[in-house]
VEXDREN-2710 file (C-alpha; in Angstrom, 1 decimal):
% VEXDREN-2710
k/r/px/py/pz
1/UNK/-4.0/-16.7/18.9
2/UNK/-5.9/-13.7/19.1
3/UNK/-6.6/-11.9/15.7
4/UNK/-7.0/-8.2/14.8
5/UNK/-8.9/-8.2/11.5
6/UNK/-8.6/-4.2/11.1
7/UNK/-5.7/-5.3/9.1
8/UNK/-8.0/-6.5/6.1
9/UNK/-7.8/-6.8/2.5
10/UNK/-8.2/-3.0/1.8
11/UNK/-5.7/-2.0/4.4
12/UNK/-3.2/-4.3/2.4
13/UNK/-4.1/-3.1/-1.0
14/UNK/-3.6/0.3/-0.1
15/UNK/-0.2/-0.2/1.3
16/UNK/0.5/-2.4/-1.6
17/UNK/-0.3/0.3/-4.1
18/UNK/1.9/2.8/-2.2
19/UNK/4.8/0.4/-2.1
20/UNK/4.3/0.0/-5.9
21/UNK/4.2/3.7/-6.7
22/UNK/7.4/4.1/-4.5
23/UNK/9.0/1.2/-5.9
24/UNK/8.3/2.4/-9.6
25/UNK/9.6/6.1/-9.0
26/UNK/12.9/4.8/-7.5
27/UNK/13.6/1.5/-9.3
28/UNK/12.5/2.6/-12.7
29/UNK/11.5/-1.2/-13.0
30/UNK/8.1/-0.7/-15.2
31/UNK/6.2/-3.1/-13.1
32/UNK/7.8/-3.9/-10.7
33/UNK/21.2/-4.5/8.6
34/UNK/22.3/-4.6/10.9
35/UNK/21.8/-5.1/14.6
36/UNK/21.7/-1.8/16.6
37/UNK/23.3/-3.9/19.3
38/UNK/26.2/-4.9/17.3
39/UNK/27.2/-1.3/16.4
40/UNK/26.4/0.8/19.2
41/UNK/29.8/2.6/18.8
42/UNK/28.6/4.0/15.4
43/UNK/25.5/5.9/16.6
44/UNK/27.4/9.1/17.2
45/UNK/28.5/9.3/13.7
46/UNK/25.3/8.4/12.1
47/UNK/22.9/11.1/10.6
48/UNK/19.4/10.8/9.1
49/UNK/19.4/10.3/5.5
50/UNK/20.0/13.7/3.5
51/UNK/18.8/12.3/-0.2
52/UNK/15.8/13.6/-1.8
53/UNK/15.4/10.2/-3.1
54/UNK/12.8/7.8/-1.5
55/UNK/15.1/5.1/0.3
56/UNK/12.3/2.5/1.3
57/UNK/12.0/1.0/-2.2
58/UNK/12.5/-2.6/-0.7
59/UNK/9.7/-2.3/1.7
60/UNK/9.7/-3.7/5.4
61/UNK/9.8/-7.1/7.1
62/UNK/9.8/-8.9/10.5
63/UNK/11.1/-12.2/11.1
64/UNK/12.1/-15.1/13.6
65/UNK/9.4/-14.3/16.1
66/UNK/9.8/-15.3/19.7
67/UNK/7.3/-14.8/22.8
68/UNK/9.2/-11.8/23.8
69/UNK/10.6/-10.0/20.6
70/UNK/10.9/-10.1/16.8
71/UNK/13.4/-8.7/14.5
72/UNK/12.4/-5.8/12.1
73/UNK/14.0/-5.4/8.7
74/UNK/14.5/-2.8/6.0
75/UNK/17.2/-1.8/3.7
76/UNK/17.9/1.6/2.5
77/UNK/18.0/1.5/-1.4
78/UNK/16.8/4.8/-3.3
79/UNK/18.6/3.2/-6.3
80/UNK/17.9/-0.4/-5.7
81/UNK/19.8/-1.9/-9.1
82/UNK/22.7/0.7/-8.7
83/UNK/25.4/-1.6/-10.4
84/UNK/27.8/-0.8/-7.7
85/UNK/25.5/-2.7/-5.5
86/UNK/25.2/0.2/-3.2
87/UNK/21.4/0.7/-3.7
88/UNK/22.1/4.3/-4.4
89/UNK/23.5/5.1/-1.0
90/UNK/26.7/7.1/-0.2
91/UNK/29.6/5.2/1.7
92/UNK/28.6/6.5/5.3
93/UNK/26.5/5.4/8.1
94/UNK/22.9/6.6/8.2
95/UNK/20.7/6.9/11.3
96/UNK/17.3/5.1/11.2
97/UNK/14.5/5.4/13.6
98/UNK/12.2/2.6/14.2
99/UNK/8.7/2.5/16.2
100/UNK/6.6/-0.1/17.5
101/UNK/2.8/0.4/18.2
102/UNK/-0.3/-1.6/19.3
103/UNK/-2.1/-0.1/16.5
104/UNK/-1.4/0.9/12.9
105/UNK/-1.9/4.6/13.2
106/UNK/0.8/4.6/16.2
107/UNK/-1.2/6.0/18.7
108/UNK/0.4/4.1/21.3
109/UNK/4.0/3.5/20.6
110/UNK/5.4/0.9/23.1
111/UNK/9.0/0.8/21.6
112/UNK/11.1/2.9/19.6
113/UNK/15.0/3.7/19.1
114/UNK/17.5/4.1/16.3
115/UNK/19.9/2.1/14.6
116/UNK/22.6/2.9/12.4
117/UNK/22.7/1.5/8.6
118/UNK/26.1/0.9/7.4
119/UNK/27.5/0.4/3.9
120/UNK/29.3/-2.8/5.1
121/UNK/25.9/-4.1/5.4
122/UNK/24.4/-2.9/2.3
123/UNK/22.6/0.0/4.3
124/UNK/20.4/-2.8/5.6
125/UNK/18.7/-2.4/9.2
126/UNK/18.0/-5.4/11.4
127/UNK/16.6/-4.6/14.9
128/UNK/16.1/-7.2/17.5
129/UNK/13.0/-5.9/19.6
130/UNK/12.6/-7.4/23.0
131/UNK/10.3/-7.2/26.0
132/UNK/7.3/-7.7/23.9
133/UNK/4.1/-9.7/25.0
134/UNK/3.6/-13.1/23.8
135/UNK/0.6/-13.9/21.3
136/UNK/0.2/-10.3/20.4
137/UNK/0.2/-8.3/17.2
138/UNK/2.1/-5.4/16.8
139/UNK/2.8/-2.7/13.9
140/UNK/6.0/-1.2/13.1
141/UNK/7.9/1.4/10.9
142/UNK/11.0/3.2/10.0
143/UNK/11.9/6.6/9.3
144/UNK/15.3/8.5/8.1
145/UNK/15.6/12.2/7.2
146/UNK/11.8/13.3/5.6
147/UNK/11.2/9.8/4.5
148/UNK/8.8/7.2/6.3
149/UNK/8.5/3.5/5.4
150/UNK/5.5/1.6/4.8
151/UNK/3.6/0.1/8.1
152/UNK/4.3/-3.4/8.7
153/UNK/2.4/-5.8/11.2
154/UNK/4.0/-8.6/13.0
155/UNK/3.0/-11.3/15.7
156/UNK/4.8/-13.0/18.6
157/UNK/4.0/-16.4/19.5
158/UNK/2.4/-17.5/22.7
159/UNK/4.4/-18.1/25.8
160/UNK/6.1/-21.6/25.5
161/UNK/3.9/-22.9/28.5
162/UNK/0.7/-21.6/26.7
163/UNK/-2.0/-23.8/25.5
164/UNK/-2.7/-22.6/21.9
165/UNK/-6.1/-23.4/20.1
166/UNK/-5.0/-22.7/16.7
167/UNK/-1.9/-21.7/14.5
168/UNK/-2.0/-20.7/11.0
169/UNK/1.1/-20.5/8.8
170/UNK/2.0/-20.3/5.5
171/UNK/4.6/-22.3/3.3
172/UNK/6.2/-20.7/0.2
173/UNK/9.4/-21.3/-1.9
174/UNK/10.8/-21.1/-5.6
175/UNK/9.9/-17.4/-6.9
176/UNK/11.9/-16.9/-10.0
177/UNK/11.3/-13.1/-10.8
178/UNK/11.1/-13.4/-14.6
179/UNK/8.9/-16.6/-14.5
180/UNK/5.8/-14.8/-13.7
181/UNK/4.1/-12.7/-11.1
182/UNK/4.0/-13.1/-7.5
183/UNK/0.3/-13.3/-7.2
184/UNK/0.2/-16.0/-4.5
185/UNK/2.1/-13.5/-2.3
186/UNK/-0.9/-10.8/-3.0
187/UNK/-3.3/-13.7/-1.6
188/UNK/-0.8/-14.6/1.0
189/UNK/-0.8/-11.0/2.2
190/UNK/-4.7/-11.0/2.9
191/UNK/-4.8/-14.5/4.3
192/UNK/-4.3/-13.4/8.1
193/UNK/-1.3/-15.8/8.7
194/UNK/0.5/-15.9/12.1
195/UNK/3.9/-16.7/10.3
196/UNK/5.3/-17.8/6.9
197/UNK/8.0/-20.2/6.3
198/UNK/9.9/-19.6/3.3
199/UNK/11.9/-22.9/2.4
200/UNK/14.3/-21.8/-0.2
201/UNK/15.0/-20.4/-3.7
202/UNK/14.0/-16.9/-2.5
203/UNK/16.2/-15.6/-5.5
204/UNK/17.5/-17.4/-8.5
205/UNK/21.0/-17.1/-9.8
206/UNK/20.4/-17.9/-13.4
207/UNK/21.0/-15.5/-16.2
208/UNK/17.9/-13.6/-16.6
209/UNK/16.3/-13.6/-20.3
210/UNK/16.9/-10.6/-22.2
211/UNK/13.3/-9.6/-22.7
212/UNK/12.5/-10.3/-19.0
213/UNK/10.2/-13.2/-19.8
214/UNK/6.7/-12.7/-18.4
215/UNK/8.0/-9.4/-16.5
216/UNK/8.8/-7.8/-19.8
217/UNK/11.4/-5.7/-18.2
218/UNK/14.5/-4.7/-20.0
219/UNK/17.5/-5.0/-17.6
220/UNK/21.3/-3.8/-18.0
221/UNK/23.4/-6.9/-19.1
222/UNK/25.2/-6.5/-15.6
223/UNK/21.9/-7.0/-13.8
224/UNK/20.9/-9.9/-15.9
225/UNK/24.0/-11.8/-15.7
226/UNK/24.7/-14.7/-13.3
227/UNK/25.5/-13.2/-9.9
228/UNK/29.2/-13.8/-8.5
229/UNK/30.0/-10.9/-6.6
230/UNK/28.6/-9.5/-3.3
231/UNK/27.2/-6.4/-5.8
232/UNK/25.8/-9.0/-8.0
233/UNK/23.8/-10.7/-5.3
234/UNK/22.8/-7.6/-3.6
235/UNK/21.2/-6.5/-7.0
236/UNK/19.7/-9.8/-7.5
237/UNK/17.8/-9.5/-4.1
238/UNK/16.9/-6.1/-4.9
239/UNK/15.2/-6.9/-8.0
240/UNK/13.2/-10.0/-6.6
241/UNK/12.5/-7.8/-3.5
242/UNK/11.3/-4.9/-5.4
243/UNK/7.8/-6.6/-6.1
244/UNK/5.1/-5.1/-4.4
245/UNK/3.0/-8.4/-3.9
246/UNK/6.3/-9.9/-2.1
247/UNK/6.7/-6.6/-0.1
248/UNK/2.9/-6.8/0.9
249/UNK/3.2/-10.3/2.2
250/UNK/6.3/-9.5/4.2
251/UNK/4.4/-6.4/5.6
252/UNK/1.6/-8.7/6.7
253/UNK/3.2/-11.2/8.8
254/UNK/6.7/-12.4/10.1
255/UNK/8.7/-14.7/7.9
256/UNK/11.0/-17.6/8.9
257/UNK/13.8/-17.9/6.1
258/UNK/16.1/-20.8/5.3
259/UNK/17.7/-21.3/2.0
260/UNK/18.2/-24.0/-0.7
261/UNK/20.4/-23.9/-3.9
262/UNK/19.5/-20.7/-6.1
263/UNK/20.4/-18.5/-3.2
264/UNK/23.8/-19.3/-4.3
265/UNK/24.2/-21.8/-7.2
266/UNK/22.1/-24.5/-8.6
267/UNK/22.5/-27.9/-6.7
268/UNK/25.4/-26.7/-4.8
269/UNK/26.3/-29.1/-1.8
270/UNK/28.7/-28.0/0.8
271/UNK/31.9/-26.8/-0.7
272/UNK/31.0/-28.1/-4.1
273/UNK/29.8/-25.9/-7.0
274/UNK/27.7/-27.1/-9.8
275/UNK/30.7/-26.2/-12.2
276/UNK/32.6/-29.2/-12.7
277/UNK/36.2/-28.9/-11.5
278/UNK/35.8/-25.6/-9.6
279/UNK/38.3/-25.2/-6.6
280/UNK/36.3/-25.4/-3.7
281/UNK/38.3/-22.3/-2.1
282/UNK/37.0/-20.5/-5.2
283/UNK/33.5/-21.4/-4.6
284/UNK/33.7/-20.5/-0.9
285/UNK/34.4/-16.9/-1.9
286/UNK/31.1/-17.0/-3.8
287/UNK/29.2/-18.5/-1.3
288/UNK/30.3/-15.8/1.4
289/UNK/29.2/-13.1/-1.3
290/UNK/25.8/-15.0/-1.5
291/UNK/25.5/-15.6/2.3
292/UNK/26.2/-12.0/3.0
293/UNK/23.6/-10.5/0.6
294/UNK/21.2/-13.3/1.8
295/UNK/21.5/-11.7/5.3
296/UNK/21.6/-8.2/4.4
297/UNK/18.1/-8.6/2.5
298/UNK/16.4/-10.7/5.0
299/UNK/14.8/-10.3/8.5
300/UNK/17.2/-12.7/10.1
301/UNK/18.6/-12.4/13.4
302/UNK/22.3/-11.8/14.9
303/UNK/23.1/-15.7/15.0
304/UNK/22.2/-16.0/11.3
305/UNK/24.7/-13.3/10.4
306/UNK/27.4/-15.0/8.5
307/UNK/30.9/-15.4/8.9
308/UNK/32.7/-15.4/5.6
309/UNK/31.1/-18.5/3.7
310/UNK/29.7/-19.8/6.8
311/UNK/26.2/-19.3/8.0
312/UNK/24.0/-21.3/10.5
313/UNK/20.2/-21.2/9.4
314/UNK/19.2/-24.4/11.3
315/UNK/17.3/-23.3/14.5
316/UNK/14.1/-23.7/16.5
317/UNK/11.0/-21.8/17.0
318/UNK/8.3/-22.8/19.5
319/UNK/4.4/-21.7/19.6
320/UNK/3.2/-22.6/22.8
321/UNK/2.8/-26.3/23.8
322/UNK/1.0/-26.7/20.3
323/UNK/4.0/-26.9/17.9
324/UNK/7.8/-26.7/17.6
325/UNK/9.4/-25.8/14.2
326/UNK/12.7/-27.4/13.3
327/UNK/14.1/-25.0/10.7
328/UNK/16.5/-27.0/8.4
329/UNK/19.6/-26.5/6.2
330/UNK/19.8/-29.0/3.7
331/UNK/22.7/-27.2/1.7
332/UNK/25.6/-26.0/3.9
333/UNK/26.4/-29.3/5.3
334/UNK/25.4/-32.2/2.8
335/UNK/27.8/-34.2/1.0
336/UNK/28.1/-33.9/-2.8
337/UNK/25.2/-35.6/-4.6
338/UNK/25.5/-39.2/-5.4
339/UNK/26.8/-40.5/-8.8
340/UNK/27.1/-37.3/-10.3
341/UNK/23.7/-35.8/-9.5
342/UNK/20.8/-35.6/-11.9
343/UNK/18.4/-38.6/-12.2
344/UNK/19.8/-42.0/-11.6
345/UNK/19.2/-45.6/-11.4
346/UNK/21.0/-48.3/-9.4
347/UNK/23.2/-45.8/-7.9
348/UNK/25.3/-47.4/-5.1
349/UNK/26.8/-44.4/-3.6
350/UNK/23.3/-43.2/-2.6
351/UNK/23.2/-46.0/0.1
352/UNK/26.6/-45.0/1.5
353/UNK/25.9/-44.5/5.5
354/UNK/28.8/-42.2/5.9
355/UNK/27.0/-39.7/3.4
356/UNK/24.6/-37.2/5.3
357/UNK/22.1/-34.4/4.0
358/UNK/22.4/-32.3/7.0
359/UNK/25.8/-32.9/8.4
360/UNK/26.2/-35.1/11.4
361/UNK/26.2/-31.9/13.9
362/UNK/22.8/-30.9/12.4
363/UNK/21.6/-34.4/12.7
364/UNK/22.3/-34.8/16.3
365/UNK/21.0/-31.3/17.0
366/UNK/17.6/-32.3/15.3
367/UNK/17.3/-35.5/16.7
368/UNK/17.6/-34.2/20.3
369/UNK/15.3/-31.3/19.5
370/UNK/12.8/-33.7/18.2
371/UNK/13.0/-36.2/21.4
372/UNK/12.6/-32.9/23.9
373/UNK/10.3/-30.5/22.3
374/UNK/7.4/-31.4/24.6
375/UNK/4.6/-29.7/22.1
376/UNK/1.9/-31.6/20.3
377/UNK/3.2/-31.2/17.1
378/UNK/7.0/-31.2/15.4
379/UNK/7.0/-29.6/12.0
380/UNK/10.4/-29.8/10.1
381/UNK/10.8/-26.8/7.8
382/UNK/12.9/-28.7/5.0
383/UNK/14.2/-27.8/1.5
384/UNK/13.9/-30.7/-0.7
385/UNK/11.4/-33.6/-0.7
386/UNK/12.1/-36.4/2.0
387/UNK/9.4/-38.8/0.4
388/UNK/11.0/-41.5/-1.9
389/UNK/9.8/-40.5/-5.5
390/UNK/10.2/-43.2/-8.2
391/UNK/10.1/-41.5/-11.3
392/UNK/9.1/-44.5/-13.8
393/UNK/6.5/-47.3/-13.3
394/UNK/9.1/-49.8/-14.8
395/UNK/12.2/-51.2/-13.2
396/UNK/15.0/-50.2/-12.4
397/UNK/13.5/-47.1/-10.2
398/UNK/14.9/-43.8/-11.3
399/UNK/15.4/-41.2/-8.5
400/UNK/16.6/-37.7/-8.0
401/UNK/20.1/-37.5/-6.4
402/UNK/19.4/-34.0/-5.0
403/UNK/16.3/-34.9/-2.9
404/UNK/16.7/-37.2/0.1
405/UNK/16.6/-40.1/-2.3
406/UNK/20.1/-39.6/-2.8
407/UNK/20.8/-39.8/0.8
408/UNK/18.9/-42.8/2.0
409/UNK/20.6/-43.8/5.1
410/UNK/20.5/-40.2/6.3
411/UNK/16.6/-40.6/5.7
412/UNK/16.6/-43.8/7.6
413/UNK/18.3/-42.3/10.4
414/UNK/15.8/-39.5/10.5
415/UNK/12.8/-42.1/10.5
416/UNK/14.5/-44.1/13.3
417/UNK/14.9/-41.1/15.4
418/UNK/10.9/-40.6/15.1
419/UNK/10.2/-43.9/16.1
420/UNK/13.0/-44.5/18.6
421/UNK/12.8/-41.3/20.3
422/UNK/8.8/-41.3/20.5
423/UNK/8.6/-37.9/18.8
424/UNK/5.2/-36.7/18.9
425/UNK/3.5/-36.2/15.8
426/UNK/6.1/-35.5/13.1
427/UNK/5.3/-33.5/10.1
428/UNK/7.5/-32.5/7.2
429/UNK/7.0/-29.2/5.2
430/UNK/9.3/-29.2/1.8
431/UNK/9.8/-26.9/-1.2
432/UNK/11.8/-27.4/-4.4
433/UNK/9.9/-29.4/-6.4
434/UNK/7.6/-26.7/-8.2
435/UNK/4.5/-28.6/-7.6
436/UNK/2.2/-29.6/-4.6
437/UNK/2.9/-33.3/-3.3
438/UNK/1.4/-35.0/-0.5
439/UNK/2.9/-38.1/1.0
440/UNK/2.8/-40.7/3.7
441/UNK/6.4/-41.1/4.9
442/UNK/7.0/-45.0/5.1
443/UNK/9.5/-46.8/7.3
444/UNK/10.1/-48.8/4.2
445/UNK/8.8/-47.3/0.9
446/UNK/9.1/-50.3/-1.1
447/UNK/6.4/-52.1/1.0
448/UNK/3.1/-50.2/1.0
449/UNK/1.9/-51.9/4.1
450/UNK/5.0/-50.3/6.3
451/UNK/4.3/-48.3/8.9
452/UNK/3.6/-44.6/8.4
453/UNK/6.1/-42.7/10.4
454/UNK/5.1/-39.1/9.4
455/UNK/3.5/-37.2/6.7
456/UNK/5.0/-34.7/4.2
457/UNK/3.4/-31.6/2.6
458/UNK/5.6/-30.4/-0.3
459/UNK/4.5/-26.9/-1.3
460/UNK/4.4/-25.7/-5.0
461/UNK/6.5/-22.8/-6.3
462/UNK/5.3/-19.2/-6.2
463/UNK/6.4/-18.7/-10.0
464/UNK/9.1/-21.1/-11.0
465/UNK/7.6/-23.3/-13.7
466/UNK/5.5/-20.5/-14.9
467/UNK/1.6/-21.2/-15.3
468/UNK/2.0/-24.9/-15.0
469/UNK/-1.0/-27.4/-15.1
470/UNK/-3.3/-29.2/-12.9
471/UNK/-2.0/-32.5/-13.4
472/UNK/0.9/-33.2/-15.8
473/UNK/2.5/-36.3/-17.1
474/UNK/5.2/-36.2/-14.4
475/UNK/2.5/-36.1/-11.9
476/UNK/0.6/-38.8/-13.3
477/UNK/3.6/-41.1/-13.3
478/UNK/4.7/-40.2/-9.9
479/UNK/1.2/-41.0/-8.5
480/UNK/1.1/-44.4/-10.6
481/UNK/4.6/-45.3/-9.3
482/UNK/4.5/-44.3/-5.5
483/UNK/1.5/-45.6/-3.7
484/UNK/2.4/-43.3/-0.5
485/UNK/2.2/-40.1/-2.6
486/UNK/-1.6/-39.1/-2.4
487/UNK/-1.7/-35.8/-4.2
488/UNK/0.0/-33.9/-6.9
489/UNK/-0.6/-30.7/-8.8
490/UNK/1.7/-28.4/-10.8
491/UNK/-0.1/-25.1/-10.7
492/UNK/1.4/-22.0/-8.7
493/UNK/0.8/-21.0/-5.4
494/UNK/1.4/-21.9/-1.4
495/UNK/0.3/-24.1/1.4
496/UNK/-1.8/-22.6/4.1
497/UNK/-1.4/-24.8/7.3
498/UNK/-3.7/-25.0/10.3
499/UNK/-2.7/-26.5/13.5
500/UNK/-5.0/-27.4/16.4
501/UNK/-4.2/-29.9/19.3
502/UNK/-6.4/-32.5/17.4
503/UNK/-5.1/-32.1/13.9
504/UNK/-3.0/-30.6/11.3
505/UNK/-4.6/-29.3/8.0
506/UNK/-3.1/-28.3/4.7
507/UNK/-4.8/-26.3/2.2
508/UNK/-2.8/-26.6/-1.2
509/UNK/-3.7/-23.2/-2.9
510/UNK/-3.4/-22.5/-6.5
511/UNK/-3.6/-19.9/-9.2
512/UNK/-4.7/-20.4/-12.8
513/UNK/-2.0/-18.4/-14.1
514/UNK/1.0/-16.2/-13.3
515/UNK/2.1/-15.3/-16.7
516/UNK/-0.1/-12.0/-16.2
517/UNK/-0.9/-10.3/-13.0
518/UNK/-4.4/-10.5/-11.0
519/UNK/-5.1/-14.0/-10.8
520/UNK/-7.7/-15.6/-8.3
521/UNK/-6.6/-18.2/-6.1
522/UNK/-8.5/-21.4/-4.8
523/UNK/-7.9/-24.4/-2.6
524/UNK/-7.3/-27.1/-5.0
525/UNK/-7.1/-29.9/-2.1
526/UNK/-7.2/-30.3/1.7
527/UNK/-5.5/-32.8/3.6
528/UNK/-5.7/-33.7/7.4
529/UNK/-3.6/-35.8/9.7
530/UNK/-4.6/-36.2/13.2
531/UNK/-2.6/-36.2/16.3
532/UNK/-1.4/-39.6/17.4
533/UNK/-2.4/-41.2/14.3
534/UNK/0.5/-40.9/11.6
535/UNK/-0.8/-40.9/8.2
536/UNK/-3.2/-38.9/6.1
537/UNK/-6.5/-39.8/7.4
538/UNK/-8.8/-37.3/5.6
539/UNK/-8.5/-36.5/1.7
540/UNK/-11.0/-33.9/0.5
541/UNK/-9.7/-33.2/-3.1
542/UNK/-12.4/-30.8/-3.9
543/UNK/-12.2/-27.4/-5.6
544/UNK/-13.5/-24.3/-4.0
END
């Protein structure tokens, strides 16, 4: 894919500085949509913002790129942490103008229009821009009243019939705000990626420490409390999204989002809350609030707009004839965790073939998509690790019930689909574990000589787990007990994936600390799997 390197480190740093100044002025954080097509009837009653306060405190973003278009996002929030969840906005529609150009100075505007930001959707704006050229770089911005947003950059994938020589994408997850600084995103913004896949835990619903932990930011009790209502979830998103490094990453490349548990409630499953005995109907009310706030605050398309507590996040994206991305939702449709969740041994329930991680409709969608993708690579964007992870070298074998280990028949069905449907070069990228982990996926994990059916690259967290360590005791145990696991690291960072017709390479990037800002980043390890030869053929565990 052709690249325009004029959007370099200096440009990103300049925009990040501007974002930070504006966020500080509007949010006072001391360190820190809607679709026009769906509301065309509202345009006549929408007017530009009359407020004197800067409204683009949460930045801009693009997402779910297609060869002919992309969704552009922003949310008006002059007071992003207003306790009523309205972001400081009045209860009326506001007209927002958007522009897209070939250059970041907007000398050649190729698309423009207006979209209403409405209170019913938190004054978010989601514009689906169509009619773009495939495989191109574009710049975009928003205006309302006298205010102009930061400039964002996005890229469209090549045409589905195109032969693509290289694709570079990022993998990120797990970014608890109070656990540290989003340094990984600062480096990601400068990494010239085609697209970023965020695999969940974009926010955390836990109670925020009174001292803000590493952020050392005093917040009102109402903001720190565990979110339950729509206003609560809006404010939690606004708090996380106010970070200038996260905003810089969003402004530098399109994101593709799917959620995990903390966007709603830790280890939730379908209609089941982690709170024992909670009425499923009551939990669905909470999930509806979380789903709406999730949609309002991220660059999602209209098919991902929730209907009450229900949202469909599983979907497919294609990059020429090189790669198909199967984006999964491992929360909405799964059965409750086996044997009461947690770490268990000898749990018979996890072996029940009637239990599913994805739901049988999503399973069928996935298997059909894998069989008919027609691309060199099939990448599964997945929340929790698929690989078997024995947590003790002794017998019996303790396993996490929240991961695919707790849903073994569902994993067996997936591996069977890889084989029986002759799926081309399946690769799994996962999150959740707060550590880098690279694994061969075995037809039978209990037999080291069993065929390798795919590979899995699990990315570490952005901040969750705080500074971490290069190799902790848990890592050593997992490596000793699981011969198919080839690498572990418990520092913070992200994965940079480079895919060509011949191979898929993972660079596991780490920062030495997140407890203070400004850390450098380095490649801790690089792994390669070759097209037509499943498994990890090359292991270069060297620091750079």
